DSSP file (Angstrom, degrees, kcal/mol; ACC not computed):
  #  RESIDUE AA STRUCTURE BP1 BP2  ACC     N-H-->O    O-->H-N    N-H-->O    O-->H-N    TCO  KAPPA ALPHA  PHI   PSI    X-CA   Y-CA   Z-CA
    1    1 A X     >        0   0    0      0, 0.0     4,-2.3     0, 0.0     5,-0.2   0.000 360.0 360.0 360.0 -33.0    0.0    0.0   -0.1
    2    2 A X  H  >  +     0   0    0      1,-0.2     4,-2.7     2,-0.2     5,-0.1   0.838 360.0  55.5 -69.9 -26.3    2.7    2.3    0.6
    3    3 A X  H  > S+     0   0    0      2,-0.2     4,-2.7     1,-0.2    -1,-0.2   0.875 107.7  49.7 -67.8 -36.0    4.1    1.8   -2.9
    4    4 A X  H  > S+     0   0    0      2,-0.2     4,-2.5     1,-0.2    -2,-0.2   0.904 110.8  48.4 -68.7 -39.3    0.8    2.7   -4.2
    5    5 A X  H  X S+     0   0    0     -4,-2.3     4,-2.8     2,-0.2     5,-0.2   0.940 112.3  49.9 -60.6 -50.1    0.7    5.9   -2.1
    6    6 A X  H  X S+     0   0    0     -4,-2.7     4,-3.0     1,-0.2    -2,-0.2   0.907 112.1  47.7 -60.2 -43.0    4.2    6.7   -3.2
    7    7 A X  H  X S+     0   0    0     -4,-2.7     4,-2.3     2,-0.2    -1,-0.2   0.905 112.2  48.6 -57.9 -43.7    3.2    6.2   -6.9
    8    8 A X  H  X S+     0   0    0     -4,-2.5     4,-1.8     2,-0.2    -2,-0.2   0.879 111.3  49.1 -68.5 -36.4    0.2    8.2   -6.5
    9    9 A X  H  X S+     0   0    0     -4,-2.8     4,-2.7     2,-0.2     5,-0.3   0.913 111.8  51.1 -63.6 -44.2    2.2   11.0   -4.8
   10   10 A X  H  X S+     0   0    0     -4,-3.0     4,-3.1    -5,-0.2    -2,-0.2   0.925 110.5  49.6 -60.0 -41.3    4.7   10.8   -7.7
   11   11 A X  H  X S+     0   0    0     -4,-2.3     4,-1.8     1,-0.2    -1,-0.2   0.825 112.8  45.5 -62.2 -38.5    1.9   11.1  -10.2
   12   12 A X  H  X S+     0   0    0     -4,-1.8     4,-2.2     2,-0.2    -1,-0.2   0.828 113.5  48.9 -77.0 -32.1    0.5   14.0   -8.5
   13   13 A X  H  X S+     0   0    0     -4,-2.7     4,-3.2     2,-0.2    -2,-0.2   0.912 112.3  50.4 -68.6 -45.0    3.9   15.7   -8.2
   14   14 A X  H  X S+     0   0    0     -4,-3.1     4,-2.1    -5,-0.3    -2,-0.2   0.901 111.9  45.1 -63.9 -39.2    4.6   15.0  -11.8
   15   15 A X  H  X S+     0   0    0     -4,-1.8     4,-2.6     2,-0.2    -1,-0.2   0.938 115.4  50.0 -72.0 -43.0    1.2   16.5  -13.0
   16   16 A X  H  X S+     0   0    0     -4,-2.2     4,-3.3     1,-0.2    -2,-0.2   0.910 109.8  49.5 -54.2 -45.5    1.9   19.5  -10.6
   17   17 A X  H  X S+     0   0    0     -4,-3.2     4,-2.4     2,-0.2    -1,-0.2   0.902 110.5  49.3 -65.8 -39.4    5.2   19.9  -12.0
   18   18 A X  H  X S+     0   0    0     -4,-2.1     4,-2.6     2,-0.2    -2,-0.2   0.911 113.4  48.9 -62.7 -43.2    3.9   19.8  -15.7
   19   19 A X  H  X S+     0   0    0     -4,-2.6     4,-2.8     2,-0.2     5,-0.2   0.967 111.9  47.1 -56.3 -55.0    1.2   22.4  -14.6
   20   20 A X  H  X S+     0   0    0     -4,-3.3     4,-2.8     1,-0.2    -2,-0.2   0.886 112.0  51.8 -58.5 -38.2    3.8   24.7  -13.0
   21   21 A X  H  X S+     0   0    0     -4,-2.4     4,-2.6     2,-0.2     5,-0.2   0.956 111.5  45.9 -57.1 -53.1    6.0   24.3  -16.1
   22   22 A X  H  X S+     0   0    0     -4,-2.6     4,-2.7     1,-0.2    -2,-0.2   0.872 112.1  52.0 -59.9 -40.5    3.1   25.3  -18.4
   23   23 A X  H  X S+     0   0    0     -4,-2.8     4,-2.8     2,-0.2    -1,-0.2   0.935 110.0  48.7 -67.0 -44.1    2.2   28.2  -16.1
   24   24 A X  H  X S+     0   0    0     -4,-2.8     4,-2.6    -5,-0.2    -2,-0.2   0.914 112.0  49.1 -65.2 -36.4    5.9   29.5  -16.2
   25   25 A X  H  X S+     0   0    0     -4,-2.6     4,-2.7     2,-0.2     5,-0.2   0.925 111.4  48.5 -66.2 -41.0    6.0   29.2  -19.9
   26   26 A X  H  X S+     0   0    0     -4,-2.7     4,-2.2    -5,-0.2    -2,-0.2   0.924 113.4  48.6 -63.1 -39.1    2.7   31.1  -20.2
   27   27 A X  H  X S+     0   0    0     -4,-2.8     4,-2.5     2,-0.2    -2,-0.2   0.898 111.3  49.4 -63.8 -42.4    4.1   33.8  -17.8
   28   28 A X  H  X S+     0   0    0     -4,-2.6     4,-2.3    -5,-0.2    -2,-0.2   0.906 110.9  49.5 -66.5 -41.3    7.3   34.0  -19.8
   29   29 A X  H  X S+     0   0    0     -4,-2.7     4,-2.9     2,-0.2     5,-0.2   0.923 112.2  49.3 -63.1 -43.4    5.3   34.4  -23.1
   30   30 A X  H  X S+     0   0    0     -4,-2.2     4,-2.4    -5,-0.2    -2,-0.2   0.911 112.1  47.1 -62.5 -40.2    3.2   37.1  -21.5
   31   31 A X  H  X S+     0   0    0     -4,-2.5     4,-2.8     2,-0.2     5,-0.2   0.910 112.5  49.5 -65.2 -41.3    6.3   39.0  -20.2
   32   32 A X  H  X S+     0   0    0     -4,-2.3     4,-2.3     2,-0.2    -2,-0.2   0.913 112.5  48.4 -66.6 -43.4    8.0   38.7  -23.6
   33   33 A X  H  X S+     0   0    0     -4,-2.9     4,-2.5     2,-0.2    -1,-0.2   0.922 111.4  49.3 -62.7 -45.3    4.8   40.0  -25.2
   34   34 A X  H  X S+     0   0    0     -4,-2.4     4,-2.6    -5,-0.2    -2,-0.2   0.922 111.9  49.6 -59.3 -46.0    4.6   42.9  -22.7
   35   35 A X  H  X S+     0   0    0     -4,-2.8     4,-2.3     1,-0.2    -2,-0.2   0.890 111.7  48.6 -67.2 -36.1    8.3   43.8  -23.4
   36   36 A X  H  X S+     0   0    0     -4,-2.3     4,-2.5    -5,-0.2     5,-0.2   0.905 111.9  48.2 -61.9 -43.1    7.7   43.7  -27.1
   37   37 A X  H  X S+     0   0    0     -4,-2.5     4,-2.5     1,-0.2    -2,-0.2   0.920 111.4  50.5 -69.7 -38.4    4.7   45.9  -26.9
   38   38 A X  H  X S+     0   0    0     -4,-2.6     4,-2.6     2,-0.2    -1,-0.2   0.930 112.0  48.0 -58.1 -47.0    6.7   48.3  -24.6
   39   39 A X  H  X S+     0   0    0     -4,-2.3     4,-2.3     1,-0.2    -2,-0.2   0.891 112.6  48.2 -63.1 -39.7    9.6   48.4  -27.2
   40   40 A X  H  X S+     0   0    0     -4,-2.5     4,-2.4     2,-0.2    -1,-0.2   0.890 110.9  50.3 -71.6 -38.4    7.2   49.0  -30.1
   41   41 A X  H  X S+     0   0    0     -4,-2.5     4,-3.0    -5,-0.2    -2,-0.2   0.922 110.7  50.4 -62.2 -41.1    5.4   51.8  -28.2
   42   42 A X  H  X S+     0   0    0     -4,-2.6     4,-2.3     2,-0.2    -2,-0.2   0.927 111.7  47.2 -63.8 -45.6    8.8   53.5  -27.4
   43   43 A X  H  X S+     0   0    0     -4,-2.3     4,-2.6     2,-0.2     5,-0.2   0.935 113.4  48.0 -65.4 -46.6    9.9   53.3  -31.1
   44   44 A X  H  X S+     0   0    0     -4,-2.4     4,-2.4     2,-0.2    -2,-0.2   0.912 111.8  49.8 -54.4 -47.4    6.6   54.7  -32.2
   45   45 A X  H  X S+     0   0    0     -4,-3.0     4,-3.1     2,-0.2    -2,-0.2   0.916 111.7  49.6 -58.6 -46.1    6.8   57.5  -29.6
   46   46 A X  H  X S+     0   0    0     -4,-2.3     4,-2.2     1,-0.2    -2,-0.2   0.931 111.3  47.5 -62.4 -47.8   10.3   58.3  -30.8
   47   47 A X  H  X S+     0   0    0     -4,-2.6     4,-1.8     1,-0.2    -1,-0.2   0.902 114.7  46.9 -61.5 -42.4    9.4   58.5  -34.4
   48   48 A X  H  X S+     0   0    0     -4,-2.4     4,-2.7    -5,-0.2    -2,-0.2   0.919 110.9  53.3 -60.7 -44.6    6.4   60.7  -33.5
   49   49 A X  H  X S+     0   0    0     -4,-3.1     4,-2.4     1,-0.2    -2,-0.2   0.887 108.7  46.7 -61.2 -44.4    8.5   62.8  -31.4
   50   50 A X  H  X S+     0   0    0     -4,-2.2     4,-2.8     2,-0.2    -1,-0.2   0.896 112.4  51.6 -65.3 -39.3   11.1   63.4  -34.1
   51   51 A X  H  X S+     0   0    0     -4,-1.8     4,-2.7     2,-0.2    -2,-0.2   0.898 109.2  50.9 -65.2 -42.6    8.3   64.2  -36.6
   52   52 A X  H  X S+     0   0    0     -4,-2.7     4,-1.8     2,-0.2    -2,-0.2   0.871 111.8  46.6 -63.8 -40.4    6.8   66.7  -34.1
   53   53 A X  H  X S+     0   0    0     -4,-2.4     4,-2.3     2,-0.2     5,-0.2   0.942 113.0  49.7 -65.8 -47.0   10.1   68.5  -33.6
   54   54 A X  H  X S+     0   0    0     -4,-2.8     4,-2.3     1,-0.2    -2,-0.2   0.914 111.7  48.6 -61.1 -42.4   10.7   68.5  -37.4
   55   55 A X  H  X S+     0   0    0     -4,-2.7     4,-2.5     1,-0.2    -1,-0.2   0.873 109.5  51.5 -64.4 -36.0    7.3   70.0  -37.9
   56   56 A X  H  X S+     0   0    0     -4,-1.8     4,-1.9     2,-0.2    -1,-0.2   0.893 110.3  50.0 -71.4 -35.2    7.7   72.6  -35.3
   57   57 A X  H  X S+     0   0    0     -4,-2.3     4,-2.0     1,-0.2    -2,-0.2   0.874 110.2  49.7 -62.9 -39.7   10.9   73.7  -36.9
   58   58 A X  H  X S+     0   0    0     -4,-2.3     4,-2.1    -5,-0.2     5,-0.2   0.903 109.9  51.2 -69.3 -39.0    9.3   73.9  -40.2
   59   59 A X  H  X S+     0   0    0     -4,-2.5     4,-2.8     2,-0.2    -2,-0.2   0.894 108.1  51.0 -66.8 -36.1    6.5   76.0  -38.8
   60   60 A X  H  X S+     0   0    0     -4,-1.9     4,-1.9     2,-0.2    -1,-0.2   0.905 112.1  48.5 -68.2 -39.1    8.9   78.5  -37.1
   61   61 A X  H  X S+     0   0    0     -4,-2.0     4,-2.2     2,-0.2    -2,-0.2   0.875 112.2  49.0 -68.3 -33.0   10.7   78.8  -40.5
   62   62 A X  H  X S+     0   0    0     -4,-2.1     4,-2.7     2,-0.2    -2,-0.2   0.907 107.8  53.2 -71.0 -43.8    7.4   79.3  -42.3
   63   63 A X  H  X S+     0   0    0     -4,-2.8     4,-2.3    -5,-0.2    -1,-0.2   0.885 107.0  52.3 -63.9 -34.2    6.3   81.8  -39.9
   64   64 A X  H  X S+     0   0    0     -4,-1.9     4,-2.4     2,-0.2     5,-0.2   0.947 109.5  50.1 -60.0 -50.6    9.6   83.8  -40.5
   65   65 A X  H  X S+     0   0    0     -4,-2.2     4,-2.9     1,-0.2    -2,-0.2   0.888 107.9  53.4 -57.1 -34.7    8.9   83.7  -44.2
   66   66 A X  H  X S+     0   0    0     -4,-2.7     4,-3.0     2,-0.2    -1,-0.2   0.950 108.3  50.0 -62.4 -47.1    5.4   84.9  -43.6
   67   67 A X  H  X S+     0   0    0     -4,-2.3     4,-2.3     1,-0.2    -1,-0.2   0.901 111.7  47.6 -56.1 -42.2    6.8   87.9  -41.7
   68   68 A X  H  X S+     0   0    0     -4,-2.4     4,-2.1     2,-0.2    -1,-0.2   0.923 113.0  48.4 -65.2 -43.5    9.2   88.7  -44.4
   69   69 A X  H  X S+     0   0    0     -4,-2.9     4,-2.2    -5,-0.2    -2,-0.2   0.887 109.0  54.8 -68.2 -34.3    6.5   88.4  -47.1
   70   70 A X  H  X S+     0   0    0     -4,-3.0     4,-2.2    -5,-0.2    -1,-0.2   0.924 109.8  45.8 -60.6 -44.3    4.2   90.7  -45.0
   71   71 A X  H  X S+     0   0    0     -4,-2.3     4,-1.7     2,-0.2    -1,-0.2   0.815 111.3  51.1 -66.7 -31.2    6.8   93.4  -44.8
   72   72 A X  H  X S+     0   0    0     -4,-2.1     4,-2.0     2,-0.2    -1,-0.2   0.844 108.8  53.4 -76.6 -28.7    7.5   93.1  -48.4
   73   73 A X  H  X S+     0   0    0     -4,-2.2     4,-2.6     2,-0.2    -2,-0.2   0.948 107.8  50.3 -59.4 -49.4    3.7   93.4  -49.0
   74   74 A X  H  X S+     0   0    0     -4,-2.2     4,-2.5     1,-0.2    -2,-0.2   0.888 110.3  48.7 -57.0 -42.2    3.6   96.6  -47.0
   75   75 A X  H  X S+     0   0    0     -4,-1.7     4,-2.2     2,-0.2    -1,-0.2   0.876 112.5  49.1 -73.6 -36.3    6.6   98.1  -48.9
   76   76 A X  H  X S+     0   0    0     -4,-2.0     4,-2.8     2,-0.2    -2,-0.2   0.872 109.0  53.7 -68.2 -34.7    4.8   97.2  -52.3
   77   77 A X  H  X S+     0   0    0     -4,-2.6     4,-1.9     2,-0.2    -2,-0.2   0.931 109.6  47.4 -67.3 -43.9    1.6   98.7  -51.1
   78   78 A X  H  X S+     0   0    0     -4,-2.5     4,-1.5    -5,-0.2    -2,-0.2   0.934 112.6  48.3 -58.2 -43.9    3.3  101.9  -50.3
   79   79 A X  H  X S+     0   0    0     -4,-2.2     4,-0.5     1,-0.2    -2,-0.2   0.897 109.2  52.9 -63.0 -37.9    5.0  101.9  -53.6
   80   80 A X  H >< S+     0   0    0     -4,-2.8     3,-0.7     1,-0.2     4,-0.4   0.845 106.4  55.1 -67.0 -33.0    1.7  101.2  -55.4
   81   81 A X  H 3< S+     0   0    0     -4,-1.9     3,-0.5     1,-0.2    -1,-0.2   0.872 110.3  45.7 -64.6 -35.7    0.1  104.2  -53.6
   82   82 A X  H >< S+     0   0    0     -4,-1.5     3,-1.0     1,-0.2     6,-0.3   0.483  85.5  93.2 -87.3   0.6    2.9  106.4  -54.9
   83   83 A X  T << S+     0   0    0     -3,-0.7    -1,-0.2    -4,-0.5    -2,-0.1   0.855  87.3  48.1 -62.6 -34.5    2.7  105.1  -58.5
   84   84 A X  T 3  S+     0   0    0     -3,-0.5     2,-0.4    -4,-0.4    -1,-0.3   0.598  88.7 104.6 -81.7 -12.9    0.3  107.9  -59.6
   85   85 A X    <>  -     0   0    0     -3,-1.0     4,-2.6     1,-0.2     3,-0.3  -0.603  69.0-145.5 -79.2 127.4    2.5  110.4  -57.9
   86   86 A X  H  > S+     0   0    0     -2,-0.4     4,-2.5     1,-0.2     5,-0.2   0.896  97.5  52.6 -58.2 -44.2    4.5  112.4  -60.7
   87   87 A X  H  > S+     0   0    0      1,-0.2     4,-2.1     2,-0.2    -1,-0.2   0.889 111.0  46.4 -62.2 -39.1    7.6  112.8  -58.5
   88   88 A X  H  > S+     0   0    0     -6,-0.3     4,-2.5    -3,-0.3     5,-0.2   0.890 111.3  51.0 -70.4 -38.1    7.8  109.0  -57.8
   89   89 A X  H  X S+     0   0    0     -4,-2.6     4,-1.7    -7,-0.2    -2,-0.2   0.899 112.5  46.9 -67.3 -36.4    7.3  108.1  -61.4
   90   90 A X  H  X S+     0   0    0     -4,-2.5     4,-1.8    -5,-0.2    -1,-0.2   0.853 111.2  51.3 -70.3 -34.4   10.1  110.5  -62.4
   91   91 A X  H  X S+     0   0    0     -4,-2.1     4,-2.4    -5,-0.2     5,-0.3   0.925 110.8  48.4 -67.3 -42.3   12.4  109.2  -59.7
   92   92 A X  H  X>S+     0   0    0     -4,-2.5     4,-2.3     1,-0.2     5,-0.8   0.877 110.8  51.5 -65.4 -36.8   11.8  105.5  -60.8
   93   93 A X  H  X5S+     0   0    0     -4,-1.7     6,-1.7    -5,-0.2     4,-0.7   0.886 112.3  45.9 -69.7 -34.5   12.4  106.5  -64.5
   94   94 A X  H  <5S+     0   0    0     -4,-1.8     4,-0.3     4,-0.2    -2,-0.2   0.888 120.3  39.0 -76.6 -38.1   15.8  108.2  -63.5
   95   95 A X  H  <5S+     0   0    0     -4,-2.4    -2,-0.2    -5,-0.1    -3,-0.2   0.935 127.4  28.7 -76.4 -50.4   16.9  105.2  -61.2
   96   96 A X  H  <5S+     0   0    0     -4,-2.3    -3,-0.2    -5,-0.3    -2,-0.1   0.910 135.6  25.3 -83.6 -39.6   15.7  102.2  -63.2
   97   97 A X  S  <<S-     0   0    0     -5,-0.8    -3,-0.2    -4,-0.7    -1,-0.1   0.558  95.5-129.9-101.3  -9.2   15.9  103.5  -66.8
   98   98 A X        +     0   0    0     -4,-0.3    -4,-0.2    -5,-0.3     2,-0.2   0.875  44.7 167.1  57.5  40.5   18.5  106.2  -66.4
   99   99 A X        -     0   0    0     -6,-1.7     2,-0.3    -9,-0.1    -1,-0.2  -0.543  15.3-164.1 -85.4 151.9   16.5  108.7  -68.0
  100  100 A X        -     0   0    0     -2,-0.2     2,-0.2     4,-0.1     3,-0.1  -0.855  20.3-108.4-130.4 163.5   17.4  112.5  -67.8
  101  101 A X    >   -     0   0    0     -2,-0.3     3,-1.8     1,-0.1     2,-0.2  -0.486  53.1 -78.5 -87.8 166.1   15.8  115.8  -68.4
  102  102 A X  T 3  S+     0   0    0      1,-0.3    -1,-0.1    -2,-0.2     3,-0.1  -0.469 120.9  20.8 -60.8 131.0   16.7  117.9  -71.3
  103  103 A X  T 3  S+     0   0    0      1,-0.4    -1,-0.3    -2,-0.2     2,-0.2   0.288  98.2 115.8  90.8  -8.9   20.0  119.7  -70.5
  104  104 A X    <   -     0   0    0     -3,-1.8     2,-0.4     2,-0.0    -1,-0.4  -0.626  56.3-141.5 -91.3 153.7   21.1  117.3  -67.9
  105  105 A X        -     0   0    0     -2,-0.2     2,-0.6    -3,-0.1    -4,-0.1  -0.960  10.3-140.2-114.2 133.4   24.3  115.0  -68.2
  106  106 A X        -     0   0    0     -2,-0.4     2,-0.5    -8,-0.1    -6,-0.1  -0.854  15.8-166.7 -97.1 119.4   24.2  111.5  -67.0
  107  107 A X        -     0   0    0     -2,-0.6     2,-0.5     2,-0.0    -2,-0.0  -0.929   3.8-161.2-106.0 125.0   27.5  110.4  -65.2
  108  108 A X        -     0   0    0     -2,-0.5     2,-0.3     0, 0.0    -2,-0.0  -0.952   8.8-171.4-110.8 133.0   27.9  106.7  -64.6
  109  109 A X        -     0   0    0     -2,-0.5     2,-0.2     1,-0.0     3,-0.1  -0.836  26.2-110.0-115.5 149.9   30.4  105.4  -62.0
  110  110 A X        -     0   0    0     -2,-0.3     2,-0.1     1,-0.1     4,-0.1  -0.541  49.4 -88.6 -76.7 154.0   31.7  102.0  -61.2
  111  111 A X        -     0   0    0     -2,-0.2     3,-0.3     1,-0.2    -1,-0.1  -0.381  28.1-149.4 -64.8 139.1   30.6  100.6  -57.9
  112  112 A X  S    S+     0   0    0      1,-0.2     2,-1.4    -2,-0.1    -1,-0.2   0.750  84.5  79.2 -78.7 -23.6   32.9  101.5  -55.1
  113  113 A X        +     0   0    0      0, 0.0    -1,-0.2     0, 0.0     2,-0.2  -0.150  62.7 146.1 -85.1  45.5   32.2   98.2  -53.2
  114  114 A X        -     0   0    0     -2,-1.4     2,-0.1    -3,-0.3    -2,-0.0  -0.543  50.1-117.6 -77.2 146.4   34.4   96.0  -55.3
  115  115 A X     >  -     0   0    0     -2,-0.2     4,-1.9     1,-0.1     5,-0.2  -0.338  32.5-103.6 -66.0 163.6   36.2   93.1  -53.6
  116  116 A X  H  > S+     0   0    0      1,-0.2     4,-1.9     2,-0.2     5,-0.2   0.905 123.6  54.0 -56.3 -45.2   40.0   93.1  -53.6
  117  117 A X  H  > S+     0   0    0      1,-0.2     4,-0.7     2,-0.2    -1,-0.2   0.883 107.7  48.2 -61.8 -40.7   40.0   90.6  -56.3
  118  118 A X  H  4 S+     0   0    0      1,-0.2     3,-0.3     2,-0.2    -1,-0.2   0.854 110.5  52.2 -67.7 -34.3   37.8   92.7  -58.5
  119  119 A X  H  < S+     0   0    0     -4,-1.9    -2,-0.2     1,-0.2    -1,-0.2   0.782 105.9  53.7 -73.7 -25.4   39.9   95.8  -58.0
  120  120 A X  H  < S+     0   0    0     -4,-1.9     2,-0.4    -5,-0.2    -1,-0.2   0.680  98.7  74.3 -83.1 -13.4   43.0   94.1  -58.9
  121  121 A X  S  < S-     0   0    0     -4,-0.7     2,-0.0    -3,-0.3     0, 0.0  -0.806  92.5-113.2 -91.7 132.0   41.6   92.9  -62.2
  122  122 A X        -     0   0    0     -2,-0.4    -2,-0.1     1,-0.1    -3,-0.0  -0.376  31.2-125.1 -66.9 143.2   41.2   95.6  -64.9
  123  123 A X     >  -     0   0    0     -4,-0.1     4,-2.0     1,-0.1     3,-0.2  -0.243  28.4 -98.5 -78.4 175.1   37.6   96.3  -65.8
  124  124 A X  H  > S+     0   0    0      1,-0.2     4,-1.9     2,-0.2     5,-0.1   0.822 125.6  53.7 -62.5 -34.7   36.2   96.1  -69.4
  125  125 A X  H  > S+     0   0    0      2,-0.2     4,-1.7     1,-0.2    -1,-0.2   0.816 106.4  53.0 -74.2 -29.3   36.6   99.9  -69.9
  126  126 A X  H  > S+     0   0    0      2,-0.2     4,-2.1     1,-0.2    -2,-0.2   0.907 108.5  50.3 -64.4 -45.1   40.3   99.6  -68.8
  127  127 A X  H  X S+     0   0    0     -4,-2.0     4,-1.7     1,-0.2    -2,-0.2   0.886 109.9  49.6 -59.7 -41.6   40.8   96.9  -71.4
  128  128 A X  H  X S+     0   0    0     -4,-1.9     4,-1.6     1,-0.2    -1,-0.2   0.903 110.1  51.9 -63.8 -42.3   39.2   99.1  -74.1
  129  129 A X  H  X S+     0   0    0     -4,-1.7     4,-1.0     1,-0.2    -2,-0.2   0.901 109.6  49.0 -66.0 -37.9   41.5  102.0  -73.1
  130  130 A X  H  < S+     0   0    0     -4,-2.1    -1,-0.2     1,-0.2    -2,-0.2   0.828 108.9  52.2 -68.8 -33.8   44.6   99.9  -73.4
  131  131 A X  H  < S+     0   0    0     -4,-1.7    -1,-0.2     1,-0.2    -2,-0.2   0.805 107.6  51.3 -73.4 -26.3   43.7   98.6  -76.7
  132  132 A X  H  <        0   0    0     -4,-1.6    -1,-0.2     1,-0.2    -2,-0.2   0.729 360.0 360.0 -82.5 -23.7   43.1  102.0  -78.3
  133  133 A X     <        0   0    0     -4,-1.0    -1,-0.2    -5,-0.2    -2,-0.2   0.519 360.0 360.0 -91.4 360.0   46.5  103.4  -77.1
């Protein structure tokens, strides 16, 4: 009878051991799934965060562009108001088209703001002067 009890205890222990082993595997799978889910969530959050930062930078750049365009718009609106003004029209004709009044003489000068490299090289007018002499 003692052998039967021992065999029965061994069977119970074996079945308990199998159940415990299955539970541990199930727990390990759950933990692995939770870790994978956390990793996926962190990656998705990181990607979203970088996109948010990029969009914020793009927004600030666009806002700066808008400010520049608004100031340019104001300047053009002021210029548009003065287009019908005879003095403004005459000034624009003098500056842009180099028009002069009767009896006036137009003098053209080279730009003073040349770089050192440009100053060391002879201009086109200097070349023409050298060829004629």
